[in-house]
N, C-alpha and C positions, 0 to 999 in steps of 0.2 A: 506494502500499502505506500504509494506518494506522500510527502507531506502536506500538510496545505500551503497555500501561498502565503506569506506573510511580508506584510507591506509596514512599514514603518514611515512616522511621518511626525516633526513637529507639531509639540503642542500650541495651537494658536485658539482663539476666541470661536471657532467654529469645535474643535476638539477638545474643548475644556471642560465640556459638561461629563463627555465617556469617559476623560482622565479622572477625572471627581469621584464621577462612580465607583474606577478601582481603586483609586487610592479609599474611599469610604471600604471597600473589600479588605484591601489590607491591612489597614489599622482593625477592624471586627475581629480578619482573622488571626489577628496577633494578641487579641484581647483585651481589646478597650472598647470601651462603653460602645452602642451604635447611636444611643439618642448623644452623646457627648460628641460622636464624631460625625454624627451629620448638622447638631451646630455648627462646628468648627469647620464645615462643609459649605453651609448655608450663610455666614455671615461674613464671607469674601477672603476671608484669611486667606485661603487657597490660591485664589486670583490676584492677589497681593503678589503671594511671595511668587510667581511665576512671573510677574510683573519685574521685579529686580534685574537689574540689567546682567548679575554672576550665575542666574540660575536659568537652566536650558533643559525642556523635559520633552520625551519622547513617545509617544505611545505605539503600538504595536496591535496593527489591525489584521483581520481576518474577513474576508467578506463581510467589509464592511465593521465586521465587531468587533470591541477593542476588547483585546487579551491580555494584555501587559503593556507596562509604561518604565520607564526608566528617568531618572531627575541624575541632572549634573549642577555641579558647585563651580564655576569659572574662576582661578585662581593665578590665571596669568596675568594679570593686571595688575596684582600685588607684589608691594616695594616690600615685603617683609619676609619674602618664600626664597629659598634657595634655589630652585627650579621651576618654572613655570608647570604649574600641572590643573589637571581638569579629574575632579574627585567626584567618583559616582557615589551619592549617596543614596539611592533606594533603585533597588529593582527586584518588580513582582511581573509573578506570571501567575494567572488565573490555573485554579489545578488541575482541572484541564486537559489543560493546554501545557503543561510540564512538561517534557523530553518531545517537545515537538520542536525544538531548536527557534522557539521566539524567544530569550536570553539572548544567544549569538548573533540574531538578529538584532536586537537591541544594544548590543553590545559593540558592532561593527557599524551603529550609528554614532556611536562615545567613539569611535576611535576617529570617525572621519572629522568628527566635532571638535577631536583634539588636533588632529591635521589643521584644520581650517584656521584654529585659534593662536595655532602658534606655542601648542601643550608639550613639554618635553615628556611629560609623563602624566600615567593615567591610572590615579589610586581609587581603590574602593575600599569602602569600608563595612566589612562585614564581622558580624556578632562572633567570636572566639567559640561560643557551644554551638552556633550554628555547623554540625561539622560537614554536609553535603553542598553547602553555600560553599564554605572554605577548599573544600575537593575541588568544586567546580572550578572556583577562581585561579586555582592552582595548577588544575590541566591548561587552563589556556595561557598560563606565563605571570600570573602575577605571583610576587613574592611579600614575604613580609619583612617589613623594615622597620617600624616602630610595636611597642606595644602602648594601646590606649587606654589608661587608667580613668575612670572616673569615678567623683565622689559628691555630693552634695553642697547646697553652698553652707547650711547651718551646720553638718561635720566639719567643713575644712576652718568655719570660724573656730568652732571647738576645739578642732587638732591645734591650730594656730594660738590660742588662748591659752593651750597646755590643760586643758578643763580643768581651770582654778588652781593644778599641779604647778611647782617650780622647778621648771627644768634648767639644769646650768651644762654650760658645756664645759671639757676638761680644763681646759685654763680657767674658768669661773671658778671651778671647785677649788682649785688650789689658788688663787687667789683668797677663798673663806677658808681656807685652813691653815693660809698662813698666816691672818689677821688673827684669826682665834689663837695660835700657839703665839704672836706675837703680845695678844693682849693676858694672855697664859702666863707667859716672862716677866711681864709688868708687873701682874698681881704677885707672883712672887718677891721680885726685886721689894717692892712697896710693904711687904712681910717682913720680909729682912730690916730692912730699913726703921722700920716701927719699933721692931725686936733686934737689937745687934746683937744680944745672947744666944740668941735661936739657930742652930743652924742648918738648912735641910739636911735631907736626907742624900 
C-alpha cells in the first residue's frame, strides 16, 4: 500500500483554524484540561504567537485535512547566540497518521526554512523521557549538545535565599574560624592580665 500524499504548507490566516484545532488536540493528549486549552485557543493567544516574526509554523495536510504541525523559533537574528539556529519547539502528528512519513515531511520544511534564513543549526527540544521521539531524532542525525534543566521561579528564589539557612563558602568559613580563635585568644590574655598569678594550662 502506497503512502498518502502529504502536503506541507506554512500556516497563514487561512490555515490557522486547522492549526489551532491540532494544537488543542496535542495539548489535550498531553494531559491539559480541554476547557482551559479551548480558552487559550479562543482568546487570540495562539494568533498573537504565530504573528511574532521569530515564529514560523507549518501544517501537514492529507486530502485537505490537517494531520500534523511543526512550530519553529528563529534565533538567526539574535546577537547573543553562538551560532544562528532554528529551533523546533513543537512537532505533532495525529495518532492515526504516525509512521506515515508526516513528521519527515514537516522536518523537510524545517530544513528548507533553515537554509532560507541562513541558520547554521537546527535544534529540537525533545523531552528526555519520551524515548520514541529521542530515537526518531537520533536516527535523523540530531545529537545531544546540552542538558536542559528546569525549575520554578519559586524554587529558584528559595534556593538562592538558602531557605533561611546560612551558606558559607570555604573561604568565609575559614574567616569565621579565624575570628573565633582570635576572640578566644584575647579572652585568655585578658584573664591572665587580670590575674597575673594564674597560669594557663
